[in-house]
mmCIF entry with sequence, helices, sheets and N, C-alpha, C, O atoms, coordinates in Angstrom:
data_MODEL
# 
_entry.id   MODEL 
# 
_entity.id                         1 
_entity.type                       polymer 
_entity.pdbx_number_of_molecules   1 
# 
_entity_poly.entity_id                      1 
_entity_poly.type                           'polypeptide(L)' 
_entity_poly.nstd_linkage                   no 
_entity_poly.nstd_monomer                   no 
_entity_poly.pdbx_seq_one_letter_code       MPTLFRFLVICAVIAGSIYGAMWALVLFVDPQPRDVTIRIPPERLNPPTTGSLKP 
_entity_poly.pdbx_seq_one_letter_code_can   MPTLFRFLVICAVIAGSIYGAMWALVLFVDPQPRDVTIRIPPERLNPPTTGSLKP 
_entity_poly.pdbx_strand_id                 A 
# 
loop_
_entity_poly_seq.entity_id 
_entity_poly_seq.num 
_entity_poly_seq.mon_id 
_entity_poly_seq.hetero 
1 1  MET n 
1 2  PRO n 
1 3  THR n 
1 4  LEU n 
1 5  PHE n 
1 6  ARG n 
1 7  PHE n 
1 8  LEU n 
1 9  VAL n 
1 10 ILE n 
1 11 CYS n 
1 12 ALA n 
1 13 VAL n 
1 14 ILE n 
1 15 ALA n 
1 16 GLY n 
1 17 SER n 
1 18 ILE n 
1 19 TYR n 
1 20 GLY n 
1 21 ALA n 
1 22 MET n 
1 23 TRP n 
1 24 ALA n 
1 25 LEU n 
1 26 VAL n 
1 27 LEU n 
1 28 PHE n 
1 29 VAL n 
1 30 ASP n 
1 31 PRO n 
1 32 GLN n 
1 33 PRO n 
1 34 ARG n 
1 35 ASP n 
1 36 VAL n 
1 37 THR n 
1 38 ILE n 
1 39 ARG n 
1 40 ILE n 
1 41 PRO n 
1 42 PRO n 
1 43 GLU n 
1 44 ARG n 
1 45 LEU n 
1 46 ASN n 
1 47 PRO n 
1 48 PRO n 
1 49 THR n 
1 50 THR n 
1 51 GLY n 
1 52 SER n 
1 53 LEU n 
1 54 LYS n 
1 55 PRO n 
# 
_struct_asym.id          A 
_struct_asym.entity_id   1 
# 
loop_
_struct_conf.conf_type_id 
_struct_conf.id 
_struct_conf.pdbx_PDB_helix_id 
_struct_conf.beg_label_comp_id 
_struct_conf.beg_label_asym_id 
_struct_conf.beg_label_seq_id 
_struct_conf.pdbx_beg_PDB_ins_code 
_struct_conf.end_label_comp_id 
_struct_conf.end_label_asym_id 
_struct_conf.end_label_seq_id 
_struct_conf.pdbx_end_PDB_ins_code 
_struct_conf.beg_auth_comp_id 
_struct_conf.beg_auth_asym_id 
_struct_conf.beg_auth_seq_id 
_struct_conf.end_auth_comp_id 
_struct_conf.end_auth_asym_id 
_struct_conf.end_auth_seq_id 
_struct_conf.pdbx_PDB_helix_class 
_struct_conf.details 
_struct_conf.pdbx_PDB_helix_length 
HELX_P HELX_P1 AA1 PRO A 2  ? PHE A 28 ? PRO A 2  PHE A 28 1 ? 27 
HELX_P HELX_P2 AA2 PRO A 42 ? LEU A 45 ? PRO A 42 LEU A 45 1 ? 4  
# 
_struct_conf_type.id          HELX_P 
_struct_conf_type.criteria    ? 
_struct_conf_type.reference   ? 
# 
loop_
_atom_site.group_PDB 
_atom_site.id 
_atom_site.type_symbol 
_atom_site.label_atom_id 
_atom_site.label_alt_id 
_atom_site.label_comp_id 
_atom_site.label_asym_id 
_atom_site.label_entity_id 
_atom_site.label_seq_id 
_atom_site.pdbx_PDB_ins_code 
_atom_site.Cartn_x 
_atom_site.Cartn_y 
_atom_site.Cartn_z 
_atom_site.occupancy 
_atom_site.B_iso_or_equiv 
_atom_site.pdbx_formal_charge 
_atom_site.auth_seq_id 
_atom_site.auth_comp_id 
_atom_site.auth_asym_id 
_atom_site.auth_atom_id 
_atom_site.pdbx_PDB_model_num 
ATOM 1   N N  . MET A 1 1  ? 30.277  -24.387 -9.302  1.00 0.00 ? 1  MET A N  1 
ATOM 2   C CA . MET A 1 1  ? 30.260  -23.396 -8.245  1.00 0.00 ? 1  MET A CA 1 
ATOM 3   C C  . MET A 1 1  ? 30.245  -21.956 -8.784  1.00 0.00 ? 1  MET A C  1 
ATOM 4   O O  . MET A 1 1  ? 29.630  -21.089 -8.164  1.00 0.00 ? 1  MET A O  1 
ATOM 5   N N  . PRO A 1 2  ? 30.905  -21.678 -9.919  1.00 0.00 ? 2  PRO A N  1 
ATOM 6   C CA . PRO A 1 2  ? 30.861  -20.292 -10.412 1.00 0.00 ? 2  PRO A CA 1 
ATOM 7   C C  . PRO A 1 2  ? 29.445  -19.829 -10.757 1.00 0.00 ? 2  PRO A C  1 
ATOM 8   O O  . PRO A 1 2  ? 29.126  -18.652 -10.594 1.00 0.00 ? 2  PRO A O  1 
ATOM 9   N N  . THR A 1 3  ? 28.589  -20.745 -11.234 1.00 0.00 ? 3  THR A N  1 
ATOM 10  C CA . THR A 1 3  ? 27.240  -20.304 -11.581 1.00 0.00 ? 3  THR A CA 1 
ATOM 11  C C  . THR A 1 3  ? 26.446  -19.949 -10.326 1.00 0.00 ? 3  THR A C  1 
ATOM 12  O O  . THR A 1 3  ? 25.630  -19.027 -10.350 1.00 0.00 ? 3  THR A O  1 
ATOM 13  N N  . LEU A 1 4  ? 26.679  -20.676 -9.226  1.00 0.00 ? 4  LEU A N  1 
ATOM 14  C CA . LEU A 1 4  ? 26.010  -20.350 -7.970  1.00 0.00 ? 4  LEU A CA 1 
ATOM 15  C C  . LEU A 1 4  ? 26.485  -18.991 -7.461  1.00 0.00 ? 4  LEU A C  1 
ATOM 16  O O  . LEU A 1 4  ? 25.681  -18.176 -7.009  1.00 0.00 ? 4  LEU A O  1 
ATOM 17  N N  . PHE A 1 5  ? 27.791  -18.752 -7.537  1.00 0.00 ? 5  PHE A N  1 
ATOM 18  C CA . PHE A 1 5  ? 28.331  -17.467 -7.090  1.00 0.00 ? 5  PHE A CA 1 
ATOM 19  C C  . PHE A 1 5  ? 27.787  -16.332 -7.955  1.00 0.00 ? 5  PHE A C  1 
ATOM 20  O O  . PHE A 1 5  ? 27.445  -15.269 -7.436  1.00 0.00 ? 5  PHE A O  1 
ATOM 21  N N  . ARG A 1 6  ? 27.706  -16.547 -9.261  1.00 0.00 ? 6  ARG A N  1 
ATOM 22  C CA . ARG A 1 6  ? 27.172  -15.524 -10.163 1.00 0.00 ? 6  ARG A CA 1 
ATOM 23  C C  . ARG A 1 6  ? 25.703  -15.246 -9.838  1.00 0.00 ? 6  ARG A C  1 
ATOM 24  O O  . ARG A 1 6  ? 25.280  -14.090 -9.829  1.00 0.00 ? 6  ARG A O  1 
ATOM 25  N N  . PHE A 1 7  ? 24.923  -16.300 -9.570  1.00 0.00 ? 7  PHE A N  1 
ATOM 26  C CA . PHE A 1 7  ? 23.517  -16.138 -9.207  1.00 0.00 ? 7  PHE A CA 1 
ATOM 27  C C  . PHE A 1 7  ? 23.379  -15.338 -7.918  1.00 0.00 ? 7  PHE A C  1 
ATOM 28  O O  . PHE A 1 7  ? 22.542  -14.439 -7.835  1.00 0.00 ? 7  PHE A O  1 
ATOM 29  N N  . LEU A 1 8  ? 24.190  -15.655 -6.915  1.00 0.00 ? 8  LEU A N  1 
ATOM 30  C CA . LEU A 1 8  ? 24.116  -14.933 -5.641  1.00 0.00 ? 8  LEU A CA 1 
ATOM 31  C C  . LEU A 1 8  ? 24.523  -13.472 -5.804  1.00 0.00 ? 8  LEU A C  1 
ATOM 32  O O  . LEU A 1 8  ? 23.942  -12.592 -5.169  1.00 0.00 ? 8  LEU A O  1 
ATOM 33  N N  . VAL A 1 9  ? 25.505  -13.211 -6.640  1.00 0.00 ? 9  VAL A N  1 
ATOM 34  C CA . VAL A 1 9  ? 25.927  -11.825 -6.882  1.00 0.00 ? 9  VAL A CA 1 
ATOM 35  C C  . VAL A 1 9  ? 24.815  -11.054 -7.588  1.00 0.00 ? 9  VAL A C  1 
ATOM 36  O O  . VAL A 1 9  ? 24.549  -9.902  -7.247  1.00 0.00 ? 9  VAL A O  1 
ATOM 37  N N  . ILE A 1 10 ? 24.168  -11.677 -8.563  1.00 0.00 ? 10 ILE A N  1 
ATOM 38  C CA . ILE A 1 10 ? 23.073  -11.003 -9.272  1.00 0.00 ? 10 ILE A CA 1 
ATOM 39  C C  . ILE A 1 10 ? 21.921  -10.719 -8.314  1.00 0.00 ? 10 ILE A C  1 
ATOM 40  O O  . ILE A 1 10 ? 21.339  -9.634  -8.345  1.00 0.00 ? 10 ILE A O  1 
ATOM 41  N N  . CYS A 1 11 ? 21.585  -11.697 -7.454  1.00 0.00 ? 11 CYS A N  1 
ATOM 42  C CA . CYS A 1 11 ? 20.523  -11.476 -6.460  1.00 0.00 ? 11 CYS A CA 1 
ATOM 43  C C  . CYS A 1 11 ? 20.896  -10.349 -5.498  1.00 0.00 ? 11 CYS A C  1 
ATOM 44  O O  . CYS A 1 11 ? 20.046  -9.537  -5.134  1.00 0.00 ? 11 CYS A O  1 
ATOM 45  N N  . ALA A 1 12 ? 22.157  -10.297 -5.088  1.00 0.00 ? 12 ALA A N  1 
ATOM 46  C CA . ALA A 1 12 ? 22.600  -9.242  -4.181  1.00 0.00 ? 12 ALA A CA 1 
ATOM 47  C C  . ALA A 1 12 ? 22.536  -7.875  -4.856  1.00 0.00 ? 12 ALA A C  1 
ATOM 48  O O  . ALA A 1 12 ? 22.164  -6.891  -4.217  1.00 0.00 ? 12 ALA A O  1 
ATOM 49  N N  . VAL A 1 13 ? 22.887  -7.800  -6.123  1.00 0.00 ? 13 VAL A N  1 
ATOM 50  C CA . VAL A 1 13 ? 22.827  -6.525  -6.848  1.00 0.00 ? 13 VAL A CA 1 
ATOM 51  C C  . VAL A 1 13 ? 21.377  -6.069  -6.997  1.00 0.00 ? 13 VAL A C  1 
ATOM 52  O O  . VAL A 1 13 ? 21.080  -4.886  -6.827  1.00 0.00 ? 13 VAL A O  1 
ATOM 53  N N  . ILE A 1 14 ? 20.481  -6.990  -7.312  1.00 0.00 ? 14 ILE A N  1 
ATOM 54  C CA . ILE A 1 14 ? 19.064  -6.632  -7.442  1.00 0.00 ? 14 ILE A CA 1 
ATOM 55  C C  . ILE A 1 14 ? 18.505  -6.172  -6.100  1.00 0.00 ? 14 ILE A C  1 
ATOM 56  O O  . ILE A 1 14 ? 17.798  -5.166  -6.034  1.00 0.00 ? 14 ILE A O  1 
ATOM 57  N N  . ALA A 1 15 ? 18.818  -6.906  -5.026  1.00 0.00 ? 15 ALA A N  1 
ATOM 58  C CA . ALA A 1 15 ? 18.336  -6.519  -3.694  1.00 0.00 ? 15 ALA A CA 1 
ATOM 59  C C  . ALA A 1 15 ? 18.917  -5.169  -3.280  1.00 0.00 ? 15 ALA A C  1 
ATOM 60  O O  . ALA A 1 15 ? 18.215  -4.351  -2.686  1.00 0.00 ? 15 ALA A O  1 
ATOM 61  N N  . GLY A 1 16 ? 20.185  -4.930  -3.587  1.00 0.00 ? 16 GLY A N  1 
ATOM 62  C CA . GLY A 1 16 ? 20.799  -3.644  -3.270  1.00 0.00 ? 16 GLY A CA 1 
ATOM 63  C C  . GLY A 1 16 ? 20.173  -2.500  -4.046  1.00 0.00 ? 16 GLY A C  1 
ATOM 64  O O  . GLY A 1 16 ? 20.016  -1.399  -3.519  1.00 0.00 ? 16 GLY A O  1 
ATOM 65  N N  . SER A 1 17 ? 19.816  -2.757  -5.297  1.00 0.00 ? 17 SER A N  1 
ATOM 66  C CA . SER A 1 17 ? 19.159  -1.720  -6.098  1.00 0.00 ? 17 SER A CA 1 
ATOM 67  C C  . SER A 1 17 ? 17.785  -1.380  -5.535  1.00 0.00 ? 17 SER A C  1 
ATOM 68  O O  . SER A 1 17 ? 17.413  -0.209  -5.459  1.00 0.00 ? 17 SER A O  1 
ATOM 69  N N  . ILE A 1 18 ? 17.036  -2.400  -5.144  1.00 0.00 ? 18 ILE A N  1 
ATOM 70  C CA . ILE A 1 18 ? 15.717  -2.154  -4.552  1.00 0.00 ? 18 ILE A CA 1 
ATOM 71  C C  . ILE A 1 18 ? 15.861  -1.396  -3.241  1.00 0.00 ? 18 ILE A C  1 
ATOM 72  O O  . ILE A 1 18 ? 15.111  -0.455  -2.981  1.00 0.00 ? 18 ILE A O  1 
ATOM 73  N N  . TYR A 1 19 ? 16.823  -1.801  -2.414  1.00 0.00 ? 19 TYR A N  1 
ATOM 74  C CA . TYR A 1 19 ? 17.051  -1.115  -1.145  1.00 0.00 ? 19 TYR A CA 1 
ATOM 75  C C  . TYR A 1 19 ? 17.464  0.339   -1.386  1.00 0.00 ? 19 TYR A C  1 
ATOM 76  O O  . TYR A 1 19 ? 17.000  1.236   -0.681  1.00 0.00 ? 19 TYR A O  1 
ATOM 77  N N  . GLY A 1 20 ? 18.319  0.576   -2.360  1.00 0.00 ? 20 GLY A N  1 
ATOM 78  C CA . GLY A 1 20 ? 18.745  1.935   -2.677  1.00 0.00 ? 20 GLY A CA 1 
ATOM 79  C C  . GLY A 1 20 ? 17.599  2.797   -3.180  1.00 0.00 ? 20 GLY A C  1 
ATOM 80  O O  . GLY A 1 20 ? 17.511  3.976   -2.839  1.00 0.00 ? 20 GLY A O  1 
ATOM 81  N N  . ALA A 1 21 ? 16.719  2.215   -3.991  1.00 0.00 ? 21 ALA A N  1 
ATOM 82  C CA . ALA A 1 21 ? 15.565  2.969   -4.483  1.00 0.00 ? 21 ALA A CA 1 
ATOM 83  C C  . ALA A 1 21 ? 14.629  3.334   -3.340  1.00 0.00 ? 21 ALA A C  1 
ATOM 84  O O  . ALA A 1 21 ? 14.110  4.449   -3.290  1.00 0.00 ? 21 ALA A O  1 
ATOM 85  N N  . MET A 1 22 ? 14.415  2.401   -2.427  1.00 0.00 ? 22 MET A N  1 
ATOM 86  C CA . MET A 1 22 ? 13.548  2.697   -1.280  1.00 0.00 ? 22 MET A CA 1 
ATOM 87  C C  . MET A 1 22 ? 14.187  3.764   -0.392  1.00 0.00 ? 22 MET A C  1 
ATOM 88  O O  . MET A 1 22 ? 13.489  4.647   0.106   1.00 0.00 ? 22 MET A O  1 
ATOM 89  N N  . TRP A 1 23 ? 15.480  3.695   -0.191  1.00 0.00 ? 23 TRP A N  1 
ATOM 90  C CA . TRP A 1 23 ? 16.178  4.687   0.625   1.00 0.00 ? 23 TRP A CA 1 
ATOM 91  C C  . TRP A 1 23 ? 16.078  6.069   -0.023  1.00 0.00 ? 23 TRP A C  1 
ATOM 92  O O  . TRP A 1 23 ? 15.864  7.067   0.665   1.00 0.00 ? 23 TRP A O  1 
ATOM 93  N N  . ALA A 1 24 ? 16.233  6.122   -1.347  1.00 0.00 ? 24 ALA A N  1 
ATOM 94  C CA . ALA A 1 24 ? 16.132  7.400   -2.053  1.00 0.00 ? 24 ALA A CA 1 
ATOM 95  C C  . ALA A 1 24 ? 14.719  7.975   -1.943  1.00 0.00 ? 24 ALA A C  1 
ATOM 96  O O  . ALA A 1 24 ? 14.559  9.185   -1.777  1.00 0.00 ? 24 ALA A O  1 
ATOM 97  N N  . LEU A 1 25 ? 13.697  7.128   -2.032  1.00 0.00 ? 25 LEU A N  1 
ATOM 98  C CA . LEU A 1 25 ? 12.325  7.617   -1.870  1.00 0.00 ? 25 LEU A CA 1 
ATOM 99  C C  . LEU A 1 25 ? 12.109  8.201   -0.482  1.00 0.00 ? 25 LEU A C  1 
ATOM 100 O O  . LEU A 1 25 ? 11.486  9.253   -0.339  1.00 0.00 ? 25 LEU A O  1 
ATOM 101 N N  . VAL A 1 26 ? 12.618  7.531   0.531   1.00 0.00 ? 26 VAL A N  1 
ATOM 102 C CA . VAL A 1 26 ? 12.458  8.029   1.899   1.00 0.00 ? 26 VAL A CA 1 
ATOM 103 C C  . VAL A 1 26 ? 13.188  9.353   2.075   1.00 0.00 ? 26 VAL A C  1 
ATOM 104 O O  . VAL A 1 26 ? 12.692  10.251  2.754   1.00 0.00 ? 26 VAL A O  1 
ATOM 105 N N  . LEU A 1 27 ? 14.347  9.477   1.475   1.00 0.00 ? 27 LEU A N  1 
ATOM 106 C CA . LEU A 1 27 ? 15.173  10.659  1.686   1.00 0.00 ? 27 LEU A CA 1 
ATOM 107 C C  . LEU A 1 27 ? 14.694  11.869  0.885   1.00 0.00 ? 27 LEU A C  1 
ATOM 108 O O  . LEU A 1 27 ? 14.722  12.991  1.391   1.00 0.00 ? 27 LEU A O  1 
ATOM 109 N N  . PHE A 1 28 ? 14.257  11.659  -0.352  1.00 0.00 ? 28 PHE A N  1 
ATOM 110 C CA . PHE A 1 28 ? 14.014  12.788  -1.244  1.00 0.00 ? 28 PHE A CA 1 
ATOM 111 C C  . PHE A 1 28 ? 12.548  13.137  -1.481  1.00 0.00 ? 28 PHE A C  1 
ATOM 112 O O  . PHE A 1 28 ? 12.269  14.213  -2.011  1.00 0.00 ? 28 PHE A O  1 
ATOM 113 N N  . VAL A 1 29 ? 11.608  12.283  -1.115  1.00 0.00 ? 29 VAL A N  1 
ATOM 114 C CA . VAL A 1 29 ? 10.194  12.542  -1.403  1.00 0.00 ? 29 VAL A CA 1 
ATOM 115 C C  . VAL A 1 29 ? 9.483   12.926  -0.113  1.00 0.00 ? 29 VAL A C  1 
ATOM 116 O O  . VAL A 1 29 ? 9.491   12.172  0.860   1.00 0.00 ? 29 VAL A O  1 
ATOM 117 N N  . ASP A 1 30 ? 8.868   14.109  -0.115  1.00 0.00 ? 30 ASP A N  1 
ATOM 118 C CA . ASP A 1 30 ? 8.092   14.572  1.034   1.00 0.00 ? 30 ASP A CA 1 
ATOM 119 C C  . ASP A 1 30 ? 6.605   14.462  0.707   1.00 0.00 ? 30 ASP A C  1 
ATOM 120 O O  . ASP A 1 30 ? 6.151   15.032  -0.285  1.00 0.00 ? 30 ASP A O  1 
ATOM 121 N N  . PRO A 1 31 ? 5.845   13.743  1.520   1.00 0.00 ? 31 PRO A N  1 
ATOM 122 C CA . PRO A 1 31 ? 4.408   13.643  1.249   1.00 0.00 ? 31 PRO A CA 1 
ATOM 123 C C  . PRO A 1 31 ? 3.713   14.972  1.524   1.00 0.00 ? 31 PRO A C  1 
ATOM 124 O O  . PRO A 1 31 ? 4.088   15.704  2.439   1.00 0.00 ? 31 PRO A O  1 
ATOM 125 N N  . GLN A 1 32 ? 2.703   15.269  0.727   1.00 0.00 ? 32 GLN A N  1 
ATOM 126 C CA . GLN A 1 32 ? 1.938   16.496  0.896   1.00 0.00 ? 32 GLN A CA 1 
ATOM 127 C C  . GLN A 1 32 ? 0.693   16.187  1.722   1.00 0.00 ? 32 GLN A C  1 
ATOM 128 O O  . GLN A 1 32 ? -0.153  15.409  1.280   1.00 0.00 ? 32 GLN A O  1 
ATOM 129 N N  . PRO A 1 33 ? 0.558   16.782  2.916   1.00 0.00 ? 33 PRO A N  1 
ATOM 130 C CA . PRO A 1 33 ? -0.657  16.533  3.701   1.00 0.00 ? 33 PRO A CA 1 
ATOM 131 C C  . PRO A 1 33 ? -1.861  17.208  3.043   1.00 0.00 ? 33 PRO A C  1 
ATOM 132 O O  . PRO A 1 33 ? -1.759  18.312  2.508   1.00 0.00 ? 33 PRO A O  1 
ATOM 133 N N  . ARG A 1 34 ? -2.996  16.523  3.095   1.00 0.00 ? 34 ARG A N  1 
ATOM 134 C CA . ARG A 1 34 ? -4.209  17.081  2.510   1.00 0.00 ? 34 ARG A CA 1 
ATOM 135 C C  . ARG A 1 34 ? -5.413  16.489  3.223   1.00 0.00 ? 34 ARG A C  1 
ATOM 136 O O  . ARG A 1 34 ? -5.332  15.430  3.846   1.00 0.00 ? 34 ARG A O  1 
ATOM 137 N N  . ASP A 1 35 ? -6.528  17.194  3.119   1.00 0.00 ? 35 ASP A N  1 
ATOM 138 C CA . ASP A 1 35 ? -7.768  16.723  3.719   1.00 0.00 ? 35 ASP A CA 1 
ATOM 139 C C  . ASP A 1 35 ? -8.410  15.677  2.813   1.00 0.00 ? 35 ASP A C  1 
ATOM 140 O O  . ASP A 1 35 ? -8.343  15.764  1.587   1.00 0.00 ? 35 ASP A O  1 
ATOM 141 N N  . VAL A 1 36 ? -9.019  14.711  3.435   1.00 0.00 ? 36 VAL A N  1 
ATOM 142 C CA . VAL A 1 36 ? -9.708  13.662  2.686   1.00 0.00 ? 36 VAL A CA 1 
ATOM 143 C C  . VAL A 1 36 ? -11.182 13.698  3.060   1.00 0.00 ? 36 VAL A C  1 
ATOM 144 O O  . VAL A 1 36 ? -11.533 13.621  4.237   1.00 0.00 ? 36 VAL A O  1 
ATOM 145 N N  . THR A 1 37 ? -12.035 13.815  2.065   1.00 0.00 ? 37 THR A N  1 
ATOM 146 C CA . THR A 1 37 ? -13.477 13.827  2.281   1.00 0.00 ? 37 THR A CA 1 
ATOM 147 C C  . THR A 1 37 ? -14.091 12.678  1.497   1.00 0.00 ? 37 THR A C  1 
ATOM 148 O O  . THR A 1 37 ? -13.890 12.555  0.289   1.00 0.00 ? 37 THR A O  1 
ATOM 149 N N  . ILE A 1 38 ? -14.837 11.844  2.197   1.00 0.00 ? 38 ILE A N  1 
ATOM 150 C CA . ILE A 1 38 ? -15.512 10.719  1.553   1.00 0.00 ? 38 ILE A CA 1 
ATOM 151 C C  . ILE A 1 38 ? -17.005 10.885  1.781   1.00 0.00 ? 38 ILE A C  1 
ATOM 152 O O  . ILE A 1 38 ? -17.464 10.944  2.922   1.00 0.00 ? 38 ILE A O  1 
ATOM 153 N N  . ARG A 1 39 ? -17.755 10.958  0.700   1.00 0.00 ? 39 ARG A N  1 
ATOM 154 C CA . ARG A 1 39 ? -19.208 11.094  0.800   1.00 0.00 ? 39 ARG A CA 1 
ATOM 155 C C  . ARG A 1 39 ? -19.827 9.708   0.936   1.00 0.00 ? 39 ARG A C  1 
ATOM 156 O O  . ARG A 1 39 ? -19.557 8.803   0.147   1.00 0.00 ? 39 ARG A O  1 
ATOM 157 N N  . ILE A 1 40 ? -20.667 9.569   1.962   1.00 0.00 ? 40 ILE A N  1 
ATOM 158 C CA . ILE A 1 40 ? -21.373 8.314   2.203   1.00 0.00 ? 40 ILE A CA 1 
ATOM 159 C C  . ILE A 1 40 ? -22.847 8.558   1.928   1.00 0.00 ? 40 ILE A C  1 
ATOM 160 O O  . ILE A 1 40 ? -23.437 9.466   2.514   1.00 0.00 ? 40 ILE A O  1 
ATOM 161 N N  . PRO A 1 41 ? -23.453 7.772   1.054   1.00 0.00 ? 41 PRO A N  1 
ATOM 162 C CA . PRO A 1 41 ? -24.872 7.972   0.765   1.00 0.00 ? 41 PRO A CA 1 
ATOM 163 C C  . PRO A 1 41 ? -25.716 7.714   2.013   1.00 0.00 ? 41 PRO A C  1 
ATOM 164 O O  . PRO A 1 41 ? -25.369 6.856   2.825   1.00 0.00 ? 41 PRO A O  1 
ATOM 165 N N  . PRO A 1 42 ? -26.818 8.447   2.174   1.00 0.00 ? 42 PRO A N  1 
ATOM 166 C CA . PRO A 1 42 ? -27.663 8.252   3.353   1.00 0.00 ? 42 PRO A CA 1 
ATOM 167 C C  . PRO A 1 42 ? -28.220 6.834   3.456   1.00 0.00 ? 42 PRO A C  1 
ATOM 168 O O  . PRO A 1 42 ? -28.512 6.363   4.555   1.00 0.00 ? 42 PRO A O  1 
ATOM 169 N N  . GLU A 1 43 ? -28.369 6.153   2.324   1.00 0.00 ? 43 GLU A N  1 
ATOM 170 C CA . GLU A 1 43 ? -28.885 4.786   2.360   1.00 0.00 ? 43 GLU A CA 1 
ATOM 171 C C  . GLU A 1 43 ? -27.946 3.847   3.118   1.00 0.00 ? 43 GLU A C  1 
ATOM 172 O O  . GLU A 1 43 ? -28.392 2.863   3.708   1.00 0.00 ? 43 GLU A O  1 
ATOM 173 N N  . ARG A 1 44 ? -26.681 4.144   3.101   1.00 0.00 ? 44 ARG A N  1 
ATOM 174 C CA . ARG A 1 44 ? -25.736 3.289   3.816   1.00 0.00 ? 44 ARG A CA 1 
ATOM 175 C C  . ARG A 1 44 ? -25.707 3.605   5.300   1.00 0.00 ? 44 ARG A C  1 
ATOM 176 O O  . ARG A 1 44 ? -25.398 2.733   6.112   1.00 0.00 ? 44 ARG A O  1 
ATOM 177 N N  . LEU A 1 45 ? -26.025 4.842   5.667   1.00 0.00 ? 45 LEU A N  1 
ATOM 178 C CA . LEU A 1 45 ? -26.046 5.207   7.083   1.00 0.00 ? 45 LEU A CA 1 
ATOM 179 C C  . LEU A 1 45 ? -27.321 4.727   7.756   1.00 0.00 ? 45 LEU A C  1 
ATOM 180 O O  . LEU A 1 45 ? -27.275 4.203   8.869   1.00 0.00 ? 45 LEU A O  1 
ATOM 181 N N  . ASN A 1 46 ? -28.461 4.901   7.090   1.00 0.00 ? 46 ASN A N  1 
ATOM 182 C CA . ASN A 1 46 ? -29.761 4.488   7.621   1.00 0.00 ? 46 ASN A CA 1 
ATOM 183 C C  . ASN A 1 46 ? -30.406 3.523   6.636   1.00 0.00 ? 46 ASN A C  1 
ATOM 184 O O  . ASN A 1 46 ? -31.264 3.929   5.852   1.00 0.00 ? 46 ASN A O  1 
ATOM 185 N N  . PRO A 1 47 ? -30.011 2.262   6.663   1.00 0.00 ? 47 PRO A N  1 
ATOM 186 C CA . PRO A 1 47 ? -30.603 1.332   5.695   1.00 0.00 ? 47 PRO A CA 1 
ATOM 187 C C  . PRO A 1 47 ? -32.069 1.088   6.010   1.00 0.00 ? 47 PRO A C  1 
ATOM 188 O O  . PRO A 1 47 ? -32.458 1.082   7.178   1.00 0.00 ? 47 PRO A O  1 
ATOM 189 N N  . PRO A 1 48 ? -32.878 0.888   4.993   1.00 0.00 ? 48 PRO A N  1 
ATOM 190 C CA . PRO A 1 48 ? -34.304 0.623   5.241   1.00 0.00 ? 48 PRO A CA 1 
ATOM 191 C C  . PRO A 1 48 ? -34.458 -0.715  5.965   1.00 0.00 ? 48 PRO A C  1 
ATOM 192 O O  . PRO A 1 48 ? -33.771 -1.691  5.665   1.00 0.00 ? 48 PRO A O  1 
ATOM 193 N N  . THR A 1 49 ? -35.376 -0.725  6.920   1.00 0.00 ? 49 THR A N  1 
ATOM 194 C CA . THR A 1 49 ? -35.598 -1.952  7.676   1.00 0.00 ? 49 THR A CA 1 
ATOM 195 C C  . THR A 1 49 ? -36.470 -2.896  6.857   1.00 0.00 ? 49 THR A C  1 
ATOM 196 O O  . THR A 1 49 ? -37.372 -2.466  6.139   1.00 0.00 ? 49 THR A O  1 
ATOM 197 N N  . THR A 1 50 ? -36.190 -4.160  6.976   1.00 0.00 ? 50 THR A N  1 
ATOM 198 C CA . THR A 1 50 ? -37.007 -5.165  6.299   1.00 0.00 ? 50 THR A CA 1 
ATOM 199 C C  . THR A 1 50 ? -37.722 -5.978  7.357   1.00 0.00 ? 50 THR A C  1 
ATOM 200 O O  . THR A 1 50 ? -37.102 -6.459  8.305   1.00 0.00 ? 50 THR A O  1 
ATOM 201 N N  . GLY A 1 51 ? -38.990 -6.127  7.203   1.00 0.00 ? 51 GLY A N  1 
ATOM 202 C CA . GLY A 1 51 ? -39.775 -6.855  8.186   1.00 0.00 ? 51 GLY A CA 1 
ATOM 203 C C  . GLY A 1 51 ? -40.336 -5.913  9.231   1.00 0.00 ? 51 GLY A C  1 
ATOM 204 O O  . GLY A 1 51 ? -40.036 -4.719  9.233   1.00 0.00 ? 51 GLY A O  1 
ATOM 205 N N  . SER A 1 52 ? -41.135 -6.446  10.098  1.00 0.00 ? 52 SER A N  1 
ATOM 206 C CA . SER A 1 52 ? -41.753 -5.611  11.127  1.00 0.00 ? 52 SER A CA 1 
ATOM 207 C C  . SER A 1 52 ? -40.994 -5.752  12.432  1.00 0.00 ? 52 SER A C  1 
ATOM 208 O O  . SER A 1 52 ? -40.314 -6.750  12.669  1.00 0.00 ? 52 SER A O  1 
ATOM 209 N N  . LEU A 1 53 ? -41.118 -4.750  13.262  1.00 0.00 ? 53 LEU A N  1 
ATOM 210 C CA . LEU A 1 53 ? -40.474 -4.762  14.567  1.00 0.00 ? 53 LEU A CA 1 
ATOM 211 C C  . LEU A 1 53 ? -41.408 -5.279  15.651  1.00 0.00 ? 53 LEU A C  1 
ATOM 212 O O  . LEU A 1 53 ? -40.997 -5.421  16.802  1.00 0.00 ? 53 LEU A O  1 
ATOM 213 N N  . LYS A 1 54 ? -42.662 -5.563  15.299  1.00 0.00 ? 54 LYS A N  1 
ATOM 214 C CA . LYS A 1 54 ? -43.636 -6.036  16.285  1.00 0.00 ? 54 LYS A CA 1 
ATOM 215 C C  . LYS A 1 54 ? -43.371 -7.503  16.608  1.00 0.00 ? 54 LYS A C  1 
ATOM 216 O O  . LYS A 1 54 ? -43.008 -8.280  15.725  1.00 0.00 ? 54 LYS A O  1 
ATOM 217 N N  . PRO A 1 55 ? -43.554 -7.883  17.886  1.00 0.00 ? 55 PRO A N  1 
ATOM 218 C CA . PRO A 1 55 ? -43.325 -9.297  18.248  1.00 0.00 ? 55 PRO A CA 1 
ATOM 219 C C  . PRO A 1 55 ? -44.413 -10.225 17.786  1.00 0.00 ? 55 PRO A C  1 
ATOM 220 O O  . PRO A 1 55 ? -44.339 -11.431 18.026  1.00 0.00 ? 55 PRO A O  1 
# 
């Protein structure tokens, strides 16, 4: 039984450390807003047609 208790305590300490790190990130880190520009090639907007459109 002591090994199970030791395992559970170690898991709890690891989970608490992860939770504390996430809490610290939320509290102390402010995201910087910025504009995002993505260039799309014209070939992707107007792909060349293949085949004829005639019936």
